[in-house]
C-alpha angles and dihedrals in degrees: 000000000000129000112256120225107242089219096056110125096000116143122235094241092162094053115128130188116276110265095036108146115252094016130126143187118277135173114273111253094206095061101019090241094301096110093227137082119193090347094306133103109277110252092209098058101017089239098304095108089224137090133184114250134178121269117203098354101319121154 
């Protein structure tokens, strides 16, 4: 039995468009920052492993 990453399969519900004021880079929840899900490019982060999220109430 292997330990399961608690972030596996989670959606990036806090993701905001790039360029949103007061936002910053964060690890993608869907792939856990790896850029891949089930051996394929992560659809949430397009393989970068990162998404933009609000900081201090942005968005």
